[in-house]
N, C-alpha and C positions, 0 to 999 in steps of 0.2 A: 687540751691542748694538743691544736690539729696544727699539722704544718702543709703547707701545699709544694706540688712540685715535686719532681722525679728527683729520688737521693740515692747516692750508691748503697748497695746493698736492698735496694728496696726488687720486687718484684716488676721483670720487665713486663710493658703492656703486652700482649698479646695480640697477633693479628694473621691476617690470611691475605695473601695478595695473591697475585698473576704473574708470573717472569717472565720473562722474553718469549718465550715459547707458551704460552698460556695456561701453563701451568699451575696448579696454586700451591704456592709455599704456606706452611704455619710456622710459625715461632715455635709455638710449644711441642713442637713435632721432635723437636730436637732437645727438649727436656729429657735430663736423665740419661743421654748418649755424646752429647758434643757441647763444646762450648761456640759463640756465636757470634762472629764479628761482623756487627750493622753499622753499614758505612751508607750517611746520607749524603747526596749528591745535587747542585739544582738541576743542572740539564746536561741532556747528553748530546755530545757535538760539539762544546764547549771549551776550550783552551784549558784550563785549569782542572777540569773532570776528567778529559781525554787522560792528562797528565796521571792523575791520582790513580785512578783504575787499571792505565796501563802500567803505573810501577805497581798495583796489587797483582796485575794477571803476569809480569816477570817475577814477582818472588810468591806465587801463588804456594806452590811447595814448601817453602818455609811455614807459610799459616797451615795446611793441611799435614803438617806435622805433628802438632799438639791436637791431631783432631778435633778438627776445628772446621766450621761450616763457615762462609765469607759471602754474606748477603748485603749486595748495595741497593738502596732503594732511593727512586727519584717519580716526581709527578709528571714523569713522560709516558704518554700511552705504550702499551705492551709493542706495536709495532714498528716504534720510531727505537724503541728499547731493543728489539731485537734485529735493527736496520746497524745500531751503535757495533752491539754486540760482535755482530759479524767483520762490518769494519774495522775495527779494532781488537780483534782476535780476542775477547773478552768470555772466558770458557767456567764463568761461575753465575750463579743465579744473579739477574736484573730483575728487580722488582718494581713494578709499576705501581703507585700510591694516588693512580688518576684520577677515580673516582670510589667512593665518596671524596673530592679531591683533597689531595693532602690530610685525609684523615688519620694516617698512622704517623706522618709527620708531626703532626696536632697533637697526638697522644705523648709522644717523644719531646714535647716543648720546643721545634726545631722548624718548624712551619713559619714562613716569612708570608703573611699573607699581601703585604704590599707587590712582592715579586712574583706569587704564585708560586712558588718553591720552599721546598726545606735548604735550611743553611745548610752549610758543609759541617757533619757532625759526625761523630763515631763512638760505637759504644759498643762494649763487651758483654754480653752477656755469659752466666757460666753456666757451668751443667744443669745447675741445681733452677735455672731459672731466673737466676739476679742480678740485675746491673751489678757490675764489678768494677769497671771503668767508664767514662766516657772524655771527649775531647770535642771543643768547638773549636773550627780553623779556617779563616777566611782562606785560607792561601799555604796549603798542606807542603812539606817537603821531605824529601826521604828521612827524616828525625821520626815523624810522624808514624810511619810505618813499624819502624824499630820498638816504636814504645807499644804500636799496636801487639808487635810480638813477642815481647814481655809480656804485658799483660795478659792475651793468649795463653802462655805457657804457665804463668800462672792459675789461670781460672781454670783450665785442663788437668793442673795437678791434682 
């Protein structure tokens, strides 16, 4: 019997994307070293996304306490992500899933083809490269960041 879809405990789909500075970032490079918080967001410069990522920026030291990498992914082009990061003081990698458009978001089953953007979703990938936790939330609040931090602490232990 086979099952479809991503499940907690599965190996996280690997990817290589460019960050806001044009540098390649590969998920598997963190395996064995760090847990990873993957945060898919629909659009740079939109109100909810700006608020969510600013919340991460403001609490980044708490994420890093757990020897964790935070990676935020959208389908915006690299140059838009760089401008967004500079405007909002976002000092963690923003990854562009621009081309092939939404390929990584699709692998994580969060791509909304109608909107051409990922649905707001987050995953915690443990040090062994396995999916440990996920949340899909159209309107995040501070409790979501608290959940991220709890799960990252558990994944890093």
